[in-house]
N, C-alpha and C positions, 0 to 999 in steps of 0.2 A: 503261522505265515501270513504275509501281507499281499493280498492281492484284489485288483480292480475290476474282478467283473465276477462273478460267478458261474456265476454262469462265467412227405413224412413216412413207417407203414405206408402204405400204396393203398390207393384210393378203393371204393369198393361199391359202384351202382351203376346201374346203365346211364351214358351219358343220353340217351335217346328214351328214357321211360317217361311216360306221361305225368308230369307235375300236375295233372289234375286229378288224378283218383282221390274218392270221396273218403275222408275221415272214417274210423272203424266205427260201425252201427249206424250211419247217417242213415236215412231213407233214399233208394233211389230216385223217385220222383220228385224229389225237393232239389238235386241237387245238380247244377249246371255243368257238363264236362266239355270241355274244350279239347280240340284235336292235339297231338302233337305239333309242336313248333320246332323250328330250328331257329340259330343263332344268339339265343339265351342262355344263360348258365343253367343246364342240366334238362336242357329239352323245353326250357319255358321262352312261350312265345314273346310274351309282354307279362310285367308287374301286373297291368290292368287286367289281363285276359286270366292270369292267375288269382284274382280275387274272384272273379265271377266263378272261374271254374273251383277252385278249393276249395270254397265256405259253401256253407248253404244258409239261404237264409231262412229268416226267422219269419215264422207265421205271422206274426203280429201288425203285418199291414205295413202303416208306416213309422213303428218304431225304430227301424236303423238297429237292429240287433242281429247278429252273427251267433248260431247254432252248431255244437257238435258237442256230443254225448261228453266229452272228457273237457273242452273247450268251456264248457259251461256260457255263459251269455256275456258277451263282449262289445259294450257301445261302442257301433261307429262313429268317428268324427263327421260325418255329415249323414244326413240322411237321404241319400242316391243311391242308385242301383251302382255295386261297385264295378261294372262291364262300363260306365260312362265315364270313370276316372280315368284319365289321359297318363300315360306312364310317366310323361315326363312332369307331372305335377306328382303320381303317386311318390315320384323317387328325386321329389326336388331336394335341395341343401333343408337343412333341419334349422328350426331358430331354436333351436336351445345351444349351448355350452356347455361341454363335458371337460374341458379346462380344468376349471377351479377342482374338479373333485379328483381327476388323474395327479394333479399337485397335491393334493392331501394324501394321496394315495403314496404316492413317489415319498412324504416323509417316512415311511417304513423300507424305503429303498437307503437315503439316508443313513437311517438309523442303523442299516445292515451293514452300511461298507464303515460308519463310524467305529462302530463295534468290532468290525476285526482289525481297523487299522489303530485303533487308541491303544492298543499293548504296545505295538511296534515300537513306538517311541518312548513309552513310561515304562515297562517293565524293569528295567536297569535302575531306576530312582523308586518303583515300588518295594523290588526287591530288597535293597538297604534300609528303606523304612518298616519292614514287615520281616526283617532277620533271615531272611534265603539269599543273599547275596552268594554266598558258597554252595547252595542246593542248586543244581541243574534239573535236578526232577522235577523237585517242587515247582521251578519258574516254568518246567514244561507244561504241568499240568494248569497252571495259570492259563496259557496257549491255550492246551487243548481242551481244554472242560468245554469254552465255547462252542468245538467244533464238536463235542458229545452232544451238548444240549441243545443246537443245532437240527442233530440230525432225529432229536425226539419229537423238537418243534417243527420240521417239514413233514414227520408223519401224523401227528395232533393236528396240525394246521387242517388238514384237507378233512377230517372226520369233520373238526368244528365249522368248516366253512360249509360244509350241506347240511348239520344239523340247524345251526344257528342262522347262518346266511352271513355272506360275506362281510358287510359294513358289523355286525357286532362282535364277529371273528377278531376284526381290527380292533375294536375298539377292547377287547377281552386279552388280546396281544399286548395295547399298550403296560399291563400292571407289569409280568414280568419283564418287559422292557425298562419301565421305570423304578422297577423294584431294584432289579439288579445291577442297574446303574447305583442307585443310593446305597445300595451295599457295599458295591466297589470303591466306592469314594470315600465312604465313613471307616473302611476295615481297619481293624487294628489286629489281626492277627491272619492269617494265612487262610484258615478254615471259611471264616466268612467271606474274602478277597474269591474263592473259589466256589463258595456257594452263590457269591453277586455273579462272578461270569458264567455260572452253569445257566440261571436265571436269566443273562441277557442271549446267552445262546438259544435258548428255548424260545423267544422273543424273535429274535432275527431267522429262524428254523421257521418260521408259522410266517413272518413277513414275507420269506423268500420266495413263496408257494403263492401265496396272497395276493401279492402286489402283482404279478403280469397276470394272474388268474381275472384278479378284479378289472385289472385296467381294459385289459381284451375283451372282458363283455360287457364293457359300457362304451366302448370306443365304437366312432361310427366306421362302415367297412373301409372307406375308402383314405383314411389317416389311421386306421389301426395299426399300420407296420410301425408308421412313424412315433405314434403315441406307446407302442409299445417299448421301442427301443429307448425310451426316456426312462424306464429302469433300471438298464444300465448307465443311461448316461448322471444317474442321481447314486448311485450305488459308488462311481468313481468320485464325485461331488463328494459324497462323507467319509470317503478313506483323504480325500486331499482335507477336507475340513480336520482330519485328527491329526494330520501333518502338518497344519499351521498350529493346531490346538497345541501343539508340542512342543513350538519354539520357543515358549519363556522359561522352559524346564531346564536350560543351563544355568540361568541365573537365580531360578527359583526352583532348587528340587521337590519342595514339598506342592509345585502346579497340579501333579499327576492326579491329584486327587480332585483337583478342578476339573480336569479334564474329561475323568470320568461322570463327575455329575452335570456339567454341559449337558449331556444327554437325556438329561432327564427332562428337559423344555420342549425337547421335539417332538418327546411319549406323550406329555401331555396335549402337546394340538393333535397329535394323530386323532387320541381319542374325541377330543371337542372336535375335531374337522368331520369326523366317520358320524358322528351325532345328526350332524347336519345334511349328512351324503345320501343322496337315494341309493336302496337299496339295487342289485343288478337284477335285472327285469328278467333275465333267463330262470335265476334264481327260483324269484317269485312264481314266474311261471310253471316252472318244474314242481313247484309247492302246491299249486293251484289256487294261488292269491290273486286272482285276474284283475280286479278292481285297482289293486296296489302295484300292480305292473303297469298298468295303462298310467297311474301316476306319476311312476318312476320314468316312464318312457316320455311323459310330456316334460319334466323335469329336464332330463337330460338332453333331449331332440326337440320337443316343441309336440304342441297337440297334432299338427298334420302329419306327422309320422306315426300316429299309433295305431293305426290301421295298419299298414303296412310291418311294421315291425311285429304285431300280435299275430298278423297274419304268417309270418317267416316261421316265428315262435311255434304256431300250431304246426302247419305244414313240416316241420323238420322230427315232429314227434317227438318234440320235450313236454309235451301236457298229456302224455302216455299213461296209460294205468299201470307203467312196470312201477315197482319198486324202487328206492334207490339202491344202488350197487352196492354189495358189499366189498371189502377188501378182496375174497376169493375169486369174487367175478373179474377183477383185472387179469385174473391166469387163467378165463375162462378161453375157449376158443375162439370167441367172437370177437377179445377185446385182447388178447393177447400181443399178436403183431404190432398193432400201434402203440402197444403201453411200451413191447421192449424196444421198440423203437425209440423211443421217448428216452428210459435209460441208458439205449447205447449213444444217445447225443452228446449228454450229460455226463458220460461215461468217456466217450472219445474227448470230450471238452478239457478234463482232468488230467488224461493220459498223454494230453498233448504238451504236457509240458509248462502250462502256466505260471505255476508256483517255482518250479526251477529258476525261470530265468529270473520273473520277480527277486527273490531269493538271492542268484548271485548277481543280478544288475550290481550293487553298488563295488563288487571285489572287481567287475570286469571295466567301469569307470574307470577304477583309481586305475586300473593297468594302460588306460587311455589318458592320465593325468588331472582328472575329474575326481580329486580329493574329498567333498564335500558329498556326505552320505544324503544330506537335504538337496541336493545339485543333482545326483543323482536319480533319488524319490520323486522329484520334480518333474524330471525328464520322463524318466520312464508313465508320471501320472499326465503329462501333459500328450504325452503318445497316445493313450488311452482315450482319455477323453475327445481329443481331436479326430481318434477313430470311430467313436460312438456316434459324435457330431453328424460325420458323412454316412455311416451307417443308416441315420434315423434318415436323412435327406433322400435316401437312395432303398429304403425298404419298400415303399410302397410303388417304385418305379421299377427297378431292377429284379424285385421278388426275394423272397427267404431264401429257396433253393441255391440262385446263383451267387449272393454273398455266401452263404455257407461256402461253395464250392472254391469261390475267389481266395477266402478267409484261409480255409484248411492248405488251399495250394502257398499263399504267398506265407503261411507257416511252417511249411513244410521246407520251402526254401531258405527262409531265415535260419530255421536251424540247422542246414545241413551249410549254411555259412558258418554259422558260430561253431560246428563240430570242425571245420577245417580251418578256423583262422587258430583255433588251440592246437593242433597236428602238420598240418600243411608248413613243412619249413622254408618254401618258397612263398609264403604269405608273410614271415616270420617278422619281418620289418615293420607289415602294416597289421599286424595283429590286434592290437588296443584299437584301433580305429574302426576295422572292419567288426570287434566285436559288440562296439556299440553300435555299429549302424546295423549288424544284425539283430541286435538285444531290442533297438528302437523298431525296425522294423518287423519284427515279431510282436510286439504289443499292439501296434499299430494293424496286422493283419489281424491280430486276433480282436479287437475292438470293432473288426469290419462285418465280423458275422459269429465266430464261434463264441464272441461272449453273449452280445445281445440276443441272438436268434434263436437257441432252444428255448429261452424261458418264452419266448412271444409265440415260436411256433407251436408248442405243447396244447396251450389253451386252445389254437384254433385246430387242430387235430382229433383232441379228443371229444367222444359224443358228451352231450350235457351230463348224462346219466352218471358218467364216471371220472367227469373233467377234474373236480376238486383232489380227488382222491389219485387220480392217476398224474397229475401234477404234483402234487405229495409226494408222489413213490418215485417219480422220478428224480424230484429234489433231493428226495430223499439219499438216491444212489449218489448225486453229487458233493454229497456231504461224507458219506460214507470213503469212497473214494478215495474224497481230500484229506480226510484221516488218515489211513492207511499208507497213500504217497508221503505225506507229510511225517508218518511214523519210519517209513522204510528208506527215504529217499538218499541220506544222508550215505546210509550203507551201503548202499547201492554205487555210489559216488566212490566212497572208498576202495570200495571192491575193483571197479570196472574202468574207473575215471570220468569226467566231468564230458571228455568228448565224444566218448561211446555212447554214454547216456543220451546226447544232443542226439548223435546220432538215431537213437532208439526210437526220440520222440518225433524224428524228422519222420520216420518209417512208419510212425503211428499215425500223423498227420496224413503222409499217401492213403493208408488204409483208409482212414475217413473220407476223403475224394471221394474213393472208388464206392464206401459205402452209402454216402451223400445220393452221387449219381443214380446209383440202383434202386433208392429203396424210399428217399425224401419225397415228397407233394409238394406242388405251388400250391401255395394260399393266396397269393397277394388278389386283389380286389373280389375277393368273395365274404359273402356274409357269413357267419359262424352255422347260421344253419343252413345255405346252400352247401358248404362244406361238409357238416352232419349227414346234409343227406347224400351226398356223393357218396360217403364212408358207410353207408348202412344199406347193404344189398345180401338180399337172400341167394344168389345164385354167384359161384366163380366168374362165370362169362360177363354177366354184369358189371362184378368187381374189375375185373381187368379194363372193361371199355371206361368205368368210372376212373380207373387209374390215370389211363390215357387221356383221359379230357380233364383232369383236375392239374395237370402236369402243362397242359399247351397252355399258350400265353394268349387266348383270344382277345 
């Protein structure tokens, strides 16, 4: 089924804990300790004071090295006392540019949307060519195999990203994306087509977890929300590209092969682009590859940001001696609450009914006199793109939590309107118009928050040790729920009626608002390291204070 989107836990550290505690094993005689301050995140008096208080100056005199047992030797950007660095200089805008690398990563998002959308227009024609025009079961396998592959890919992607790194996993991901597209385009029988769709599904499953993870880890704090929501925008672009690619089908039934083959090109470009893109500095630091992390920071943000970013990485504990998290660690008491929150957000996203609205949009528009399927799809797609663009501009101003609440509230109201338009006799003369308005408002509301925010928010609230696997697990929940909703949706509609189903979706949206209001933390304007420090507390009292601190909009 075609959809134009894929798409925290409560905080946990004392907001007034000193950020100047020395790293484990640091000599007390060589650490400059600063008193607690107020007015900066997590009790930091200023970034310059933190640099002086949180780092151990090397004993090598004028060599300008910072030391810690795990951190090793990290060369400072200038041979000056960190205490003399003005905070406005430390927090100066970077001279680097992450946009080209975000653009490369978004090729994965485009492929994600394209592979989901390409079968929608081509299924009728490929079914005739492959001799399954009368076999609805095999046609269903062509569609559902992609979802099954995506489920496998989403879980696989997290482990690969932790083991190989983000960029190398992208390069590896291009293989099933390109091979799957090639097999689909050249298939002479249904078996080859299903294998091709399975491989493409694995590819988009990996990219669905990897794209938001990589973008979140390389984006500057002040624009991380806007760049993160671009992922959702390019998924919509991919779906719209599939729609446009299908236009020649009416005059050329064999064109469906070209539609599948086109996606080989961005797959190759993704691999080539990632070959020259910097690795995530956070992953490099976690692996102890400090010099490579510095080089990546210089490439992304400029050399003036190296000291600040490396300090943030160290103070967040990303360079700790803890081993990489296993899948079982995600279900431990330490991480379960925040991991279950991520899974719940994607579950609410699917149970809110986005697939149902898109599936029934054609019949809804026909009831209002819009007979063209292309026009109906274009209207839904335009609403999604427009809403995502608005979300991108508001993400770092209004915050993730407020957009989620606004989004699910609008979706609940739209679903209620859709339900009433089908059943309330007083609205019968206007039912077609109201159904179209309700559908467009629903898609627009979805694009404002429920679509883009979960994939952006989860890499922010997950600790670096579990980030890749936790994002993969949450995306796995998305694909599993998507698969079962697609499997049983029509049966539920036939038994209870579409109006009742829409009313149920409205109730789910209302429950989502209550859940988000009570559990999701606000992360706008805070670096991933600040969020991680605030979500890593040894005591419940500290956890409560940190949760209140994170949710506030200082």
